N, C-alpha and C positions, 0 to 999 in steps of 0.2 A: 440578337438585339433584345428579345423578350427575356432570355435567360439573364442578360446583364441587368435588366430592370428589376427582375425578381431578386437577383443577388444584391443590388443596391438597396432595394426596399427591405430585404431581410437584414442587411448590415445596419441600415438606419434604425430599424426596430430594435436591434440588439444594442445599438449605441444608446438609444433612449432608455432602454431597460437598465443598462449599466450606469448611465448618468443618474437615473432615478435612485438606483441602489446606493450610489456614492453619496447623493444628497441626503438620503434618509439615514445613512450610516454616520454621516458627519454631525447630524443633529442640528446643524445651523443652516439657514437658507444660503444657497450658493448664489453668487452674483452671476450676472450674465457673462462677465469676463472669465469666471471660473469654468462655467459650462462651455464656453467657446474654446478655452484652452484644453479642456478635457476632450472635447469633440475633435479638435485638431490632432491631439495626441493619439486618439483612437483611430482617426483616419490615417495617420502616418503609420501606425502599427499594422493596420489592415493592408495598406499599400505594400509595406515591406513583406508581410506574410504572403500576399498574393504573388509578389515578384519571386520570392524564394520558392513558392510552390510551383510556379511556372518553370523556373530553372531546374527544380528537382525532377519535374516530369520530363523535360527535354533531355536531361542527363540520363534518366532512367531509360528512355527510349533509345538513346545512343548506345547505352550499355547493352541493351537487349540486342540491338543490331550487330554490335561487335561480337556478342556471344554466338549469334547465328553465323556470322562471317567465319569465325574460328571453327565452328562445327562443320561448315561446308568445306573449308580448306583441309580440316583434319580427315574428312571423308575422302576427299580427293587424294590426299597423301596416302591413306590406307589402300585406296585402289591402285595407285602407282606402285606402292610397296609390294602388293600382291602380284602385279604384272612384272615387277622387277624380279621377284623370287621365281616366277615362272620362266622368265628369260634366262636367268642363271641356270635353272634346271635344263633348259633346252641347250644352252651353250655347253654345259658339261656333257650332255649326250653326244653332241656333235664332236666335241673334242675327243671323246672316247672312240667314236667311229673313225676319226682322222688318225688317231694313234694306232687303231687296229689295222687300218689300211696301210699305214707306213710300215708296220711290223710285217705285213704280208708280202710286201714288195720283194725283199731279198730272196725269199724261197720260191718265188713264182716263176713259171716258165714264161718265155717272151710274150706269148699271146695273152696270158693271164695278167702279166705285168702291165701290158698296155691298158687292159680293162681296169685294173686296180688304180693305175695312175689317172685315168679318166674320172673314176669315181672319187679319187682323192682330190682332184681339182674341184669337182662339184662340192664336195664336203668342205673344202677349204674356203670356198666362196660363201657357203652357208655359215661357216664359223665367223667369217668377217662380218656378215650381216647380223649375226647374233651378238657379236661383240659391240657393234655400233648401236643396235637396239638397246642393249644393256647400258651402254654409256649414256644414251639419250634419256632413258628412264631414270638413271641415277642423277642426271642433271635436273630433271623435273622434280624428283623427290627432294633434292637439295633446295631448289627454288621454293617449293611449297613449305618446307621446314622454315626457311627464312621468312616467308610471308606470314606463317603462323606466329612466329616469334614477334614479328613487327605488330601484328594485330593484337597479340596478348599484351604488348606494351601499351598500345592505345587503350585496350580494355582497362588495364591497371590505372592509366591516367584518368579515364572517365570515373572509375570507381573511387579514386582518391579525391576527385573533385566532388563527388556525391558525399563522401564522408566529411569533407571540409564544409560543404554547404549545410549538411545536417548539424554539424557542430556550431555553425553560425546562427542557427535558429534559436530564438529565446527558449529558456528552460521550460516554460509552460505551454509552448506551442505544440500542437499535435504533430507526431512524426510519422 
């Protein structure tokens, strides 16, 4: 409340200075109607500038939040991508072991064959688990990529609105 009073007092003092400057520049005494019209015009300009400033601050805050959201999602995607690369590596290792065990079966004696088939069954289950984990990570990565693109679209919308608002400001207004 005190800040608003200070702002109003400062604005009023500025208006008085501007009106005095206009009156002295015109060289003729201004009528009360002239002063009133000038005050109303200045008040309207001040109101428009304050409104535009508030909108600019809100859009800037939203733009900043969007940038943070995109950064968080990008970090999450990078983490998922690293986990996906590790899962692919693990799957390749398990596939190699499965292939090695499959190749060992034909030349093995009956007792070794039974052991190899048991190991092959375990490795096949691990391979299924690795494939499912890889699939899940791939889906998460795809979802995050879609979310990032959506958030970038929202960021672009906020940025375009800021540019539009900036262009709508009067030429002499501070930017």
